[in-house]
KOLGUNU-370030 format. One record per atom (N, C-alpha, C, O, CB): atom name; x, z, y. Coordinates in steps of 0.1 Angstrom, whole numbers. Glycine has a CB too. Example, Ala and Ser with C-alpha at 12.3 -4.5 7.8 and 13.67 -1.06 7.14 Angstrom:
residues 2
  atom      u      w      v
     N    132     78    -57
    CA    123     78    -45
     C    132     78    -33
     O    142     85    -33
    CB    113     90    -45
     N    128     71    -22
    CA    137     71    -11
     C    129     79      0
     O    134     80     11
    CB    141     57     -6
END
This chain:
residues 104
  atom      u      w      v
     N    189   -151    -21
    CA    181   -161    -15
     C    189   -168     -4
     O    196   -162      4
    CB    168   -155     -9
     N    189   -181     -5
    CA    197   -189      5
     C    187   -192     17
     O    175   -190     17
    CB    202   -202     -1
     N    194   -196     28
    CA    187   -200     40
     C    178   -212     36
     O    166   -214     42
    CB    196   -204     52
     N    183   -221     28
    CA    175   -233     23
     C    162   -229     16
     O    151   -234     18
    CB    183   -242     14
     N    164   -219      7
    CA    152   -213      0
     C    142   -207      9
     O    130   -209      8
    CB    156   -203    -11
     N    147   -199     19
    CA    138   -193     29
     C    131   -204     37
     O    119   -202     40
    CB    147   -184     38
     N    138   -214     41
    CA    132   -225     48
     C    121   -232     40
     O    111   -235     46
    CB    142   -236     53
     N    124   -234     27
    CA    114   -240     19
     C    101   -231     18
     O     90   -237     18
    CB    119   -242      5
     N    103   -218     17
    CA     91   -209     16
     C     83   -210     28
     O     71   -210     28
    CB     96   -195     13
     N     90   -210     40
    CA     83   -211     53
     C     75   -224     53
     O     64   -225     58
    CB     93   -210     65
     N     81   -235     49
    CA     74   -248     49
     C     62   -248     40
     O     52   -255     44
    CB     84   -259     45
     N     63   -242     29
    CA     51   -241     20
     C     40   -232     26
     O     28   -234     23
    CB     55   -237      6
     N     44   -222     34
    CA     34   -213     39
     C     28   -217     52
     O     16   -215     54
    CB     41   -199     41
     N     35   -224     60
    CA     30   -228     73
     C     33   -243     75
     O     44   -247     72
    CB     36   -219     84
     N     24   -250     81
    CA     27   -264     84
     C     35   -265     97
     O     29   -262    108
    CB     13   -272     85
     N     47   -269     96
    CA     56   -271    107
     C     67   -280    103
     O     69   -282     91
    CB     61   -257    112
     N     74   -286    113
    CA     85   -295    110
     C     96   -288    102
     O     98   -276    105
    CB     90   -301    123
     N    103   -295     94
    CA    114   -288     87
     C    125   -282     96
     O    131   -272     93
    CB    121   -299     77
     N    127   -289    107
    CA    138   -284    116
     C    133   -271    122
     O    142   -262    124
    CB    140   -295    127
     N    120   -270    126
    CA    116   -258    131
     C    116   -246    121
     O    119   -235    124
    CB    101   -259    136
     N    113   -249    108
    CA    113   -240     97
     C    128   -235     96
     O    130   -223     93
    CB    108   -246     84
     N    137   -244     97
    CA    151   -240     96
     C    156   -231    107
     O    164   -222    104
    CB    160   -253     95
     N    151   -234    119
    CA    155   -225    130
     C    148   -212    128
     O    155   -202    131
    CB    150   -231    143
     N    136   -211    123
    CA    129   -198    121
     C    137   -190    110
     O    139   -178    112
    CB    115   -201    116
     N    141   -197    100
    CA    148   -190     89
     C    162   -184     95
     O    165   -173     92
    CB    151   -200     78
     N    168   -193    103
    CA    181   -188    109
     C    178   -176    118
     O    187   -167    119
    CB    187   -199    116
     N    167   -176    126
    CA    164   -166    134
     C    161   -153    127
     O    164   -142    131
    CB    152   -169    143
     N    154   -154    116
    CA    151   -142    107
     C    164   -136    102
     O    166   -124    103
    CB    142   -146     95
     N    173   -144     97
    CA    186   -139     92
     C    194   -132    104
     O    200   -122    102
    CB    195   -150     86
     N    194   -139    115
    CA    201   -133    127
     C    195   -120    131
     O    203   -111    135
    CB    201   -143    139
     N    182   -118    131
    CA    175   -106    135
     C    179    -95    125
     O    181    -83    129
    CB    160   -108    135
     N    180    -98    112
    CA    183    -88    102
     C    198    -84    104
     O    201    -72    104
    CB    181    -94     87
     N    207    -93    107
    CA    221    -89    110
     C    222    -81    122
     O    229    -71    122
    CB    229   -102    111
     N    215    -84    133
    CA    215    -77    145
     C    210    -62    143
     O    216    -53    148
    CB    207    -84    156
     N    200    -61    135
    CA    194    -47    133
     C    204    -39    125
     O    206    -27    127
    CB    181    -48    126
     N    211    -45    115
    CA    221    -38    107
     C    233    -34    115
     O    238    -23    114
    CB    225    -47     95
     N    237    -42    124
    CA    248    -39    133
     C    244    -28    143
     O    252    -19    146
    CB    253    -52    141
     N    232    -29    148
    CA    227    -19    158
     C    225     -5    152
     O    229      5    158
    CB    214    -24    165
     N    218     -4    140
    CA    214      9    135
     C    221     13    122
     O    220     24    118
    CB    199      9    133
     N    227      3    115
    CA    233      6    102
     C    224      5     91
     O    227      8     79
    CB    239     19    102
     N    211      0     93
    CA    202     -2     82
     C    191    -12     86
     O    188    -13     98
    CB    196     12     78
     N    185    -18     76
    CA    173    -27     79
     C    164    -25     67
     O    168    -26     55
    CB    177    -42     80
     N    151    -22     70
    CA    142    -18     60
     C    129    -28     61
     O    124    -30     72
    CB    137     -3     61
     N    125    -33     49
    CA    112    -40     48
     C    104    -31     40
     O    107    -29     28
    CB    114    -54     42
     N     93    -25     45
    CA     85    -15     37
     C     80    -22     24
     O     76    -34     24
    CB     74    -10     45
     N     79    -15     13
    CA     75    -19      0
     C     84    -30     -6
     O     80    -37    -15
    CB     60    -24      1
     N     96    -32      0
    CA    105    -42     -6
     C    119    -37     -7
     O    123    -35    -19
    CB    105    -54      3
     N    126    -34      3
    CA    140    -30      2
     C    145    -23     15
     O    138    -21     25
    CB    148    -42      0
     N    157    -19     14
    CA    165    -13     25
     C    179    -18     24
     O    185    -17     13
    CB    164      2     26
     N    185    -23     34
    CA    199    -27     35
     C    205    -16     43
     O    202    -13     54
    CB    202    -41     42
     N    215     -9     37
    CA    221      3     43
     C    236      1     43
     O    243     -2     33
    CB    218     16     36
     N    242      4     55
    CA    257      3     56
     C    263     15     50
     O    259     26     54
    CB    262      0     71
     N    273     14     41
    CA    280     25     35
     C    295     23     37
     O    300     12     37
    CB    277     26     20
     N    302     34     40
    CA    316     33     42
     C    323     33     29
     O    318     39     19
    CB    320     45     50
     N    334     26     28
    CA    342     26     16
     C    356     33     19
     O    362     30     30
    CB    345     11     11
     N    360     42     10
    CA    372     50     13
     C    385     42     12
     O    385     31      5
    CB    372     61      4
     N    395     47     18
    CA    409     41     16
     C    413     43      2
     O    410     54     -4
    CB    419     48     26
     N    419     34     -5
    CA    422     35    -19
     C    434     27    -22
     O    439     19    -14
    CB    410     31    -28
     N    439     29    -35
    CA    450     21    -40
     C    445     12    -51
     O    437     17    -60
    CB    462     30    -45
     N    448     -1    -51
    CA    443    -10    -61
     C    455    -17    -68
     O    466    -15    -63
    CB    433    -21    -55
     N    452    -25    -78
    CA    463    -32    -85
     C    461    -47    -83
     O    450    -52    -84
    CB    463    -29   -100
     N    472    -54    -79
    CA    472    -68    -78
     C    471    -73    -93
     O    480    -70   -101
    CB    485    -74    -71
     N    460    -81    -96
    CA    459    -85   -110
     C    469    -95   -115
     O    472    -95   -127
    CB    445    -92   -111
     N    476   -102   -106
    CA    486   -111   -111
     C    500   -104   -113
     O    506   -107   -123
    CB    488   -122   -100
     N    503    -95   -104
    CA    517    -89   -106
     C    516    -75   -111
     O    526    -69   -115
    CB    524    -89    -92
     N    504    -68   -111
    CA    503    -55   -115
     C    508    -45   -105
     O    509    -33   -107
    CB    510    -53   -128
     N    512    -50    -93
    CA    518    -42    -82
     C    506    -34    -75
     O    495    -39    -74
    CB    525    -51    -72
     N    509    -22    -72
    CA    499    -13    -64
     C    499    -18    -50
     O    509    -20    -44
    CB    503      2    -65
     N    486    -19    -45
    CA    484    -24    -31
     C    474    -14    -24
     O    464    -10    -30
    CB    477    -38    -32
     N    478    -10    -12
    CA    469     -1     -4
     C    458    -10      2
     O    460    -20      7
    CB    477      6      7
     N    445     -4      0
    CA    433    -10      5
     C    428     -2     16
     O    426     10     14
    CB    422    -13     -6
     N    426     -7     28
    CA    421      0     40
     C    406      5     37
     O    399     -1     29
    CB    421     -8     52
     N    402     16     45
    CA    389     20     45
     C    380      9     52
     O    385      3     61
    CB    387     34     52
     N    368      8     48
    CA    360     -3     54
     C    345      1     53
     O    342     12     52
    CB    362    -16     48
     N    337     -9     52
    CA    323     -7     51
     C    316    -19     43
     O    322    -30     43
    CB    316     -6     65
     N    306    -16     37
    CA    298    -26     30
     C    283    -24     31
     O    279    -13     34
    CB    302    -27     15
     N    275    -34     29
    CA    261    -33     30
     C    256    -32     15
     O    258    -40      7
    CB    254    -45     37
     N    248    -21     13
    CA    242    -19      0
     C    227    -22      1
     O    220    -20     11
    CB    244     -5     -5
     N    222    -28    -11
    CA    207    -31    -12
     C    201    -20    -20
     O    206    -17    -31
    CB    205    -46    -18
     N    190    -14    -15
    CA    183     -4    -23
     C    168     -9    -24
     O    161    -10    -14
    CB    184     10    -16
     N    164    -12    -36
    CA    151    -17    -38
     C    141     -5    -37
     O    144      6    -40
    CB    150    -23    -52
     N    129     -8    -32
    CA    119      2    -30
     C    113      5    -44
     O    114     -3    -53
    CB    107     -3    -20
     N    106     17    -46
    CA    100     20    -59
     C     90      9    -63
     O     89      6    -75
    CB     93     33    -58
     N     82      4    -54
    CA     72     -6    -58
     C     79    -19    -62
     O     74    -26    -72
    CB     63     -9    -46
     N     90    -23    -56
    CA     97    -35    -61
     C    103    -32    -75
     O    103    -41    -83
    CB    108    -39    -51
     N    109    -21    -77
    CA    114    -17    -90
     C    103    -18   -101
     O    105    -23   -112
    CB    121     -3    -90
     N     91    -12    -98
    CA     80    -13   -107
     C     76    -27   -110
     O     74    -30   -122
    CB     69     -5   -102
     N     76    -35   -100
    CA     72    -49   -102
     C     82    -56   -111
     O     79    -64   -119
    CB     70    -56    -89
     N     95    -54   -108
    CA    106    -60   -116
     C    105    -56   -131
     O    106    -64   -139
    CB    119    -56   -110
     N    102    -43   -133
    CA    101    -39   -147
     C     89    -45   -154
     O     90    -49   -165
    CB    100    -23   -148
     N     78    -45   -147
    CA     66    -52   -152
     C     68    -66   -155
     O     64    -72   -166
    CB     54    -50   -142
     N     75    -73   -146
    CA     78    -88   -149
     C     88    -89   -161
     O     86    -99   -169
    CB     85    -94   -137
     N     97    -80   -163
    CA    106    -81   -174
     C     99    -79   -187
     O    101    -86   -197
    CB    117    -71   -173
     N     90    -69   -187
    CA     82    -66   -199
     C     73    -78   -203
     O     72    -82   -214
    CB     73    -54   -198
     N     67    -84   -193
    CA     58    -96   -195
     C     66   -107   -201
     O     62   -114   -210
    CB     52   -100   -182
     N     79   -110   -195
    CA     87   -120   -200
     C     91   -118   -215
     O     92   -127   -223
    CB    100   -122   -192
     N     94   -106   -218
    CA     98   -102   -232
     C     86   -105   -241
     O     88   -110   -252
    CB    102    -87   -233
     N     74   -101   -237
    CA     62   -103   -246
     C     60   -118   -248
     O     57   -122   -259
    CB     49    -97   -239
     N     62   -126   -237
    CA     60   -140   -238
     C     70   -146   -247
     O     66   -155   -255
    CB     60   -147   -224
     N     82   -142   -246
    CA     93   -147   -255
     C     90   -143   -269
     O     93   -152   -278
    CB    106   -142   -251
     N     85   -131   -272
    CA     82   -127   -285
     C     71   -135   -292
     O     71   -139   -304
    CB     78   -112   -286
     N     61   -139   -284
    CA     50   -147   -289
     C     54   -161   -292
     O     49   -167   -301
    CB     38   -147   -278
     N     64   -167   -284
    CA     69   -180   -286
     C     79   -181   -297
     O     80   -191   -304
    CB     75   -186   -273
     N     86   -170   -299
    CA     97   -170   -309
     C     93   -167   -322
     O    101   -167   -332
    CB    107   -161   -305
END
């Protein structure tokens, strides 16, 4: 989801100027980032969790030259969908397949 999409959703949900909705969307993104930096995770109940995971030091290959390159240890943010979100996604996929089968 982009900031523009989030702003559009806010505009459709609440009557406010577009500039205010843009600032609100930016504030939401900034709050999520701040929470991840502070605690290493951000959770929205019944939706998801963003969790910081460490990545180990490793050796990779340069795709152009085939040369081995050392990659430093680091961190990345992983998305873990909640069980209810997974169930909703599976239900939506099944519904889309049934609809496609009826049309096809």
